[in-house]
N, C-alpha and C positions, 0 to 999 in steps of 0.2 A: 507597343507603346506609340509608335508612329501611326498605327491603324486607329487608336484611340483618339489621337490628336486630330486626324483628318476627318473623323466620322461625321461631325456636324456639317462638313462641307459636301458630303454626299447627297444631302437634301436640298431641295430647290430653295434658294434664298428669296424672301419676299422682294418683289419687283419694285424698284424705285421709279417714282414718276417725277421727273425733275422740273416739270412746268410749274409755274406760279400757283401757289395755293393748293397743291395736290398732296395727298397722303402718301404714306409709305407703301400702301398695297395697291396692286393694279385695280382691285375693286374699290369702289367708293366706300371708304371706311365708315363703319358704325363703331369702330373702336377709338375714335377720337373723343376727347373730352369735350362734350357737347357745350358746355357753358363754364369755362374756367373761372371767370370773374364771379359768376353766381355761385359756384361751389366755394370759392374763397370767402364770399360774403357770409355764406351760411356757417362755415367753420368759424369765422369771426364772431358771429352771433353767440357761439358757445364760448368761445374765449373771453368775449366782452363781459360775461357774467362774473369774471374774476379781474375786473379792471384794476382793483387796487394792487393785488399781487402781481399782475402784469406790468403795472407802471413801476414798481420797484425793480422788477427783473429788467425792464428797458433801461432803467437808470443805471443798474449795475453794468449792463452792456455798453452804455455809453461811457461809463467811467473806464470799463476795461479797454475799449477802443481808444480812448484819449491817452491812457497810460502806454498802450501799444505804440502810439505815435510819438509820445515823449521819450521812449527809450532810445531809438536811433538818433533823435535830435540832441540828447545830452551826450551820446557817444561822439558825434561830430563836433559838438562844442568843446568837449574834453580834449579831443586831438588838436583843435586849433589853439586851445589854450596852452596845452603842453608845447607845441611848436613855437608859439609866439614867446612864451616865457623862456624857452631854451634859447631862442635867437637873442633875446635881450640880456640874458645871463651868461651868454657865451657857452651854451651847451648844457647848462645845469637847469633843469625843469623845476618850477616851484610846486608848492603842495596843493595848488588850487585844483589841478586835474584829479587828485585823490578824492576831493569832495565831489567832484562830478561822478566819478565812478561809484562812490558810496550812494549817491543819489540815484544812480542808474540801478544799482542792486536793489534799493528800496522800491524803485518803480517796478522792476520785475516781480518782486514778492507781492506788491499790491495788486498787480495785474493777475498773478496767479490766484490770489484770494478771491477778487471780484469775479474771475472767470468761473471758479469753483462754485461761488455762491449763486451766480445766476443759472448755471447748469442745473444745480440741485433744485432751485425754486421752480424753474421751467418744467422739470420733470414732474413735479407735484401738480402744476397747473395742467400739463398734458394729460396726466392720468386721470385728473377730475374731469377733464373735457371729454375724453373718450368714455369715461364712466357714464356721463350723462347721455352721450350719444348712443351707447350700447343700451342704456336703459329705455331711451326714447324708441329705439328701434325695436326692442322686444316687446315694450308695451304696445307699439302701433301694430306689431304682428298679431296681437291678440284683438285688435279692433277691426282687422281686415275681414271681408267676407269669405265664405267657404270657397266660392269660384276662384279666388286668388290662389288658393293652395292647389286647386285642381289642375291649374295650368303650368305649375313650376315644380321642380324636383326639390324635395326637402333639403338635400345636400347643398344645392345651389343657393337656397335661402340661408342655410347655416353658414356657407362661405361668406356671405355679406356680414353675418353678424359676428364672425370671428376673424377670418383672414383680412377682410377689407378694413374693418375698424382697427385691427392690429396694425396695419400698414399706415393708417392715419396717425396712430399713437407713436409709432417709431419715428415718424417724420416730425411731429410736434416736439418730441423729446430733443431732437438735435437739430433739424434742418430749419425750423422756423427762426430760432435764435441765431443760428449761423448765417442765415440770409440777412438778417437785420444788422448783425455785427459787421458783415461784409461790406453792407451799403455804407455804414457809417465810417468804416476804415477807408473806403474808397473816397468819400466826400473829404474827410479829414487830411488824407494823404495828398489828394490833389490840391487842397487849399494851401497846405505847407509848401508843397513843391512850386506853385506858382509864386508864392511869396519869396522863396529862396532864388529861384532862377526860371523865368518863364522859358528861356531858350532850352534849357535841358528838360523841362517839362513837356515841350513840344516834341523833342527828340524821343523821349520816353514813350509818348503816345502814338509814335509811328507805328507800333505794332497793334494798337487797339482795334483799327479797322479789320486787320486780319483775324484777330480774335473773335470779333463780332460776326464776320461772315462764317468763319468755322463753327462757331457755337450755334449760329442760326441753322446752318445746314444739318448739324448733328441732331439738335433738340427737335427740329420739326419732324425728325424721322423716329427718334426714340419715343416720343409721346404716344403715337398710336400703338407702338409695340407694347409699351407698358400696359395700355388699356386691354389689348389683345391678351396679354398674359393673364391679367386679372380675370377676364371673361373665360379664358380657357381653365383656369384654376377652378372657377365656380362650377363649370361643367364637369371637371373631373370629380370634384367633391360630390356632386349630385350622382354621378355614375358609381362612385364607391359606396355611397349610402344605399343605392338601389341594389346593387349586386350583393352587399353584406346582408341586407334585409331579406334578399331571396336566395340565400344560400341553399335551403332545402330544395327549392325548385331547380336551381342550377345544377345541383349533384344528382337530383332525380332523374332529370333528362340528359345527364352528361354533357353539359355545355360549358365545362370549365375552359376548354381551349378557346371557344368562341369569345367568352367574356374577357379572358386574358388578352386575346388579340384585340378586341375593341378597346381595353384599357390602355394597351400599348399605343394604339393610334392617337388617343386623347393625351397620353403622356407625352408622346412625341411632339404634339402640337405646343404643349407648354415648354418643352425643351427648346424647340426652335424659336418660338417667340421671345422666351428668356434669353437664348443664346445670342439672338441678333440684337436685342435691346442692350444686353450687357457689352456685346462687342463693339457696337456703334458708340454707346456712351463711354466706352473705354478709350476711344480716341481722344476725349477731351483732355486728361491729363498730359497725354503725350504732345498734344498740340500746345497746351498751355506752357509746358515745360521747354519746349522748343522756342516758342516765342518769348518766353521769359529770359531764356539765355541770350537770345538775340538783343533783347532790350538791355540787359546787363552789359553786353559788349558795346553796344552804342553809347550808353552813359559812361562806362569806364574809358573808351577811347576818346570821345569828344570832351568829356568832363576833364580828363587828364590833360588834354591840350589847353583847355581854358585855364586849368590851375596853373600850368607852367607860364602861361602869358599874363597871369595875374588878374584875370577876370573874376575868378572865384577861388575860394580857399580849398584846402585839401579836405577840411572837415565837411564842406558842403558837398564835395563829391562822395565822400563816404556816407553822408545823409542820403544823398540821392541813390547811391547803389542799395542802401537798405530800403529806401522807400520804393524803388523800382520793383524790387522783389515783393515788397509789401503791397504794392500796388496790384501786381498780377496775381498774387496769391488769393486776395479776395475775389477776383475774377474767376480764377480757377474753382474756388469754393462755391461761388454762385452757380457756375455751369454745373458742377457735380451736384449740388443741392437742388438745382432746378430739375434735374432728371428725377431725383428722389421725389421731389414735390409733385412732378407730373404723375408718378406712380401712385402717390397718395391721393392725388386729386381723382385718379381713375377709381380708386377704392372708395373714396368719399361720395363720388357721383353715384356709384352703385348703391350705397346706403341711402343716399337721399332719394333715389329712384323709388325705393321701397316706401320711404316716408312720405312721399308724394302720392303713393297709391291711395285711391278713395277708400275711406273706412266704410265699414257696413253702414248703409244708409241710416241716417239719424232718425230716431222717433220723431214724429210730428210734435210740434210744440204743445198740442193739447193731448198728447198721448197720456193715458192713464196707467196707474199702477193698481194691479188687482190684489185686493186683499183675500177674496174668496173666489173660487171657480166651481161652478156647478157641473161643467162638462158638456154642455149642449153644443154640438158642432154642426156647422151648415156650409156645405159648399154649393155655391150657386153659379153654375155655368162657368166654372174655372178652367182657364187655359194657361199653359206655360210652355216655354221652350228655352233650352239652354242656349241655343244658337239662334240668332235672329232669322226669321223666316221659315223656321222648322219647329213645330210644337211638339213636345214631349207628352202633354196632356192636353186634350181637347174637349171642352164642354162638359166637365165633370160636375154633376149635381147630385147630392145626397145629404141626408141629415142623420146625425147620431144623437140619441137622447142621452141624458145624463146616466151614467152608470152601465151604459151598453158596451158590449164587446163587438168591435167592428173588425172583421177578418178582411184582409186584402189578398186576393190571390190572382194569378195569372202568369203567362209565360215570362221569361226573363226579358227585360226591357219594356215591359208593359206600362211602367210608370208607378209602380207601388211604392218604392223609395222615394220617388220624387214628390208624390202625394203627401208623404210624411214630411219631407223637407219643407214644403210649403205650409204645412200646419205648425211646424215650429219656427217659421219665418227665418230659416236659413236662406231662403229665396222668397220673393214676393210675386205673386201671380201677374201674368201679363194681361190677363183679361178675367173678368168675373169677380166674385167676392167671397171671402171666407169669414164667417161669423162665429164667435165664441160667446156663448150665453147672450146672443143677440147684438153683440158688439163686433164691428169690423176689427179684424186683427191689426190692421194698419194703425188703428187708434190705441193700441195696447203697447206699452214699453216691452221691447224684446226681452230684456232681462227679466222682467216681471212675468211674462208669458212662460219663458222656460223654467222659471223657478217652481211653477206648478206642474211641470212635466218631468217624468223620468224615462230614461231610454235604455234599453238593453239591445245593443246592436249585434249584428251578424258576426263581426270581428270584434270580440271583446278585447278591451285595452286595459292593462294593469300598468301602474306606475312603480318605479323603484320604491320600495319601502315594505312595510310589514303588511300582512294580510289584514290585520285590524285596521290600518291606515287606509288601505285600499277600499275596504267596505265603508268606512267612515267618510269617504269622499262624497258620498251621497248626502250626507248631512254632518257637518263638521262639529256640531255641538252635541252629538250623540254620546251616550254613555257607553261604557264597555258591555253593560248588560244588554242595551239595545242593540248594539253591534251583534253580539252572539245571538240574540233573539232573531234578528234578520237572517243570520246565516242559517238558523234552524228552519225557518219558514222556507228558505231556498234549498233546504236539504244538503247544506254545505258543512254543517257543523261537524258531522261525523268524520269526514275525510280531513278536515282541518285538525282535529284533535289527534289524528294518526300521524301528523307531521311532526318532525323535530320542532320544538318551540311553539307548536300550535298556532294561535292567532298572532303571536310575536315572530313567526318565521318571516325572514327578509326575502322578498322576491326581487329578483334582478332581471334586467334585459327583457322586460315585457312579460315577466311571469315564467321565465324558464325554470324547469324543474318540477312543473305540474302540468297535467294534461290539458288539452284544449277544452274538454268538457268541464274540468274543474275551474278554469278560468271563466267559463260561462256561468258556472254556479256562482261564483264571486261577484260577477257583473249583476246577476239577478238579485243577490243579497244587497248589493249597493243600491239597486232600485227600490227594493223593498224598505230599506232604511229611509229613503228620501221621502217616503210617505207622499206621493204626489197625488194631484186631483186627477191627472191624465197619465196614461201609461202607453208607452210605445215599445213593442216587442217586434224588432226586426230579425226574423229567423232566430229567435232567442234560444231555441232548443236544437239548432241545426247541427251543433257540434257534440251533442250529448246522446249517448247510447239509449237504446229503447228502454232498458231497465231503469235507468236514471231519469229518463223523461217521464215515465209513469210515475216515479216517486215525486217529482216536483210538480205534477199537474195540480195536486191538491193545494200545495203552497201558492201556485200561481192563481189558482181560482179564489183562494182567500184574499190575495193581494189585488185582484181585479174587482172584487166585490165592492159595489158602490162607486167605482171609478170608471170613467169613460176610458176604454182601452182600444188601442189599434194594433192588431196583430198581423204581421206579414208572415206567410207561411207557404211552403211548397208542399209539405206532407199535409194533405187535406184532412186526414183523420185526426189532427190535432186541433182542428178548429170547428169540429162538428157541433160543439155547444155554443158557438158565436151566435149573438142576437141577430146579426146581419152580416152576410158575406157579399163583398163587392168584387165582381169578377172584371178585371181589366185585360184589355188586349189592344195593342198598337195605340196606347194612349187614350182609349175611350172606355166608358163605363158600359160593359157589355150586358151585365146581368147584375141584379140586386135582389136579395132575399135570404132567408134562412137556408140551412143546409137541406132539410126536407123539401122546401118549396122549390130549391134549385134543382134537386134530383127529379122531382115531379115534371118541371119544364122540359127536361130531357135535352138541354141545350149544352153549351160549351163546358159549363162546370161540370155536368153530369158525365160528359166524355172524359174530362180530366180525372174525375174521381175513380170511374170505372176502370180506367187505364192504369191508374196506381194500384188498384185492387188486383188487377191481373198481374202486374209485375211483381207485386208482393207475394203472390201465390206461386210464382214460377220457382 
């Protein structure tokens, strides 16, 4: 047990920098909330959409705070009235104090009701607010360009959509109203105390500077730690998502111990940042209680002396004792809620960082919507690079006539997939021009362009749902008959009918339960159903056995007939019928021609083809 208790202290504690304006870590912290005021303003912009409800809540908070001040005042008045009446009647108190006590009970009941009402209503407002934040973030994620996702872990993005927004939610549910209530209570308490006795008020305030210094020291150190904890949590979520998705690879290479060790390191960072954040912030109630007791002793001692000398009444001393505690309690609440607020602001800032990411560049004002596409594609001296100063494609020039099948071949990293990404405008070229039916792609609306294209990618992706729903994703208004016809063309119908529930079989977790080749067949059926003007096959048959591949060639030929098709393939025997084969190497177009023409040239394509034949024969 003792070992468990001291375990956190075995690890190095974040180094404090006690100089002015310095953070809690020895390195300059990027864990601080960069713009607290700006983040608060943006949260307020969401809350302001419910101004009417929020005004009612604030009114209830104001009433609750006023009733909280009235209770101790009535208690002091009742005591003074009882003592005065007892003095005048020779020890027999009158009935007046009973009315005061009845009024006091009514005040407490009304305060409980108003507190319950503003808590319930604020929970509703908070949930509506985070609902809109979550919707805005999810919608924005679908507007971001592909490069955004290429530079971030999916789990880290998911953490912002779930953990960080939930952090904001829990704070709005309680902390926001608590802070407002505490401020009102402080102002009201101070006003009444000054009215009753300025001297006792000053004595009560002797502990406030100590509170302020202590709270300032603590909160300046916990803020960066809460931000660090949120960042570490996002990284851990990303690592979890990555390792769970790659379980087969991890087990195949027996790397379980390594990933567990790396998880332990990340988990330890969260533990330590959370430990020190909670430990340091835990000093707040201890500090506040100690100073609260000191204030209570000062008021009791000096107030008692003043009451004996007749400067004030016993009731005033009782009121001050209640108000002294009531004054420090809001300070304590403010300090505690401030740490919670800092944690929520750290989460909100991470959400707004994503919302501030530039969306996929907007279509130009004159961008047109395409009603029909013939499929004439022209690349004119096109260059592109993912990183500035280094081109992945350089000076690509070729033309594809409507209905032609264009095959893209070349070594890994030659730029085949990049060329397709430019054609579909996931990226825009850094140089040159791409034309579709004589029109620059930049003058065509992205959504319209992609609606005339269908994709069958190397890694087929299936959603949770039935097989029928996954195929219908290609065209949502397709009938059941059209879905089944598309499956027949893709040669998927027979294996679907052998499954339990057939087309109504529910696929989970990206299609677990069916083979990779069967997933690819469903992806091909989805593309067939879309009935596109242009077709992109990125290693579409890479996961299909030779027998199945032969069976679907006829279906693919029917699908590509009359459509401009771009086919990326490593197995060169699958693209012998292509109208034109583009041979890419190191981002440049090395050769261009039909299968027979390229073999006659005896160049790079011929070498690739014959080397594959030799390997197949071995």
